C-alpha positions in Angstrom: -36.4 35.3 50.0 -38.6 37.1 52.5 -35.8 39.8 53.2 -35.5 40.4 49.5 -39.2 41.1 49.2 -39.2 43.5 52.2 -36.2 45.3 50.7 -37.9 45.7 47.3 -41.1 47.0 49.0 -39.1 49.5 51.1 -37.2 50.7 48.0 -40.5 51.2 46.2 -42.1 53.1 49.0 -39.0 55.2 49.5 -38.9 56.0 45.8 -42.6 57.1 45.8 -42.0 59.4 48.8 -39.0 60.9 47.2 -41.0 61.5 44.0 -43.7 63.2 45.9 -41.2 65.5 47.7 -39.6 66.5 44.4 -43.0 67.4 43.0 -43.9 69.5 46.1 -40.5 71.3 45.8 -41.1 72.1 42.1 -44.6 73.4 42.9 -43.3 75.6 45.7 -40.5 77.0 43.6 -43.0 77.9 40.8 -45.3 79.5 43.4 -42.4 81.6 44.8 -41.4 82.8 41.4 -45.0 83.9 40.7 -45.4 85.6 44.0 -42.1 87.4 43.8 -43.0 88.7 40.3 -45.9 90.6 41.9 -43.7 92.3 44.6 -41.6 95.4 44.1 -37.9 94.7 43.8 -37.2 95.6 47.4 -39.5 95.7 50.4 -39.1 98.6 52.8 -39.7 97.6 56.4 -40.5 100.1 59.1 -40.6 99.9 62.9 -44.4 100.6 63.3 
């Protein structure tokens, strides 16, 4: 019985962490889209 409770708790915590990482990834993707929209199509890099 005790192992089952530990396994359920671990599954719950893992799911919450996974959910948080998915939300962070969605936020970063949206942020990148917004920032790229403000840049020219191609950045020109120079040595100096």
